[in-house]
C-alpha positions, 0 to 999 in steps of 0.5 A: 663458410666460404673458401679462400678461392671463392672469397678471392673470386667475389672480391675480384668480381666486386672490384671489376664491377666498381672499376666498370662504373669508373670514368676513364682517367688519364695520368700525366707528368707535366714536367713539374707535377703529376696531373690526373684527368678524369673526364673533363676535369684536370686535378693536380696532385698535392705538391711534392707527391706522386702516385703511390703504387699500392698493388703491383702485379707486373701487368696491373698496377693500382695507384693511390693519388692525393690531389691538391684538394686533399682527396684520395683517388684510386687508379687501376692501370693495365699493360694492355691499355697503357701499351707502349707507355707502360714501361715509361709510366712505371719507371716514372712512378717508381723513380719518384717513389724511390727518391722520396724514401730518403730523409734529406736532399743530401741523402738523395742520389745525384740523378 
């Protein structure tokens, strides 16, 4: 039977292998919507949606994105790759997510 550490190592290796096969992607806020660019293809996220942080380890964030075509994409971000854009990116993602938790426009904060 595998120990917890061996299982975690195997899962990490599998995720690393999968991510190494994934093409380079860019995530951007256009001022009105989120856009995901994978290679030469630009995909708009579904209206009114934003990247959903599923795992956040401070220096690593795993986002789930739903495109306007209804497909889900996973995007792994790291602080070392994002560089100076890391803090503004996280602030934008979490700002949008926090606003979506309110049930009506009257419940949303004025900022």
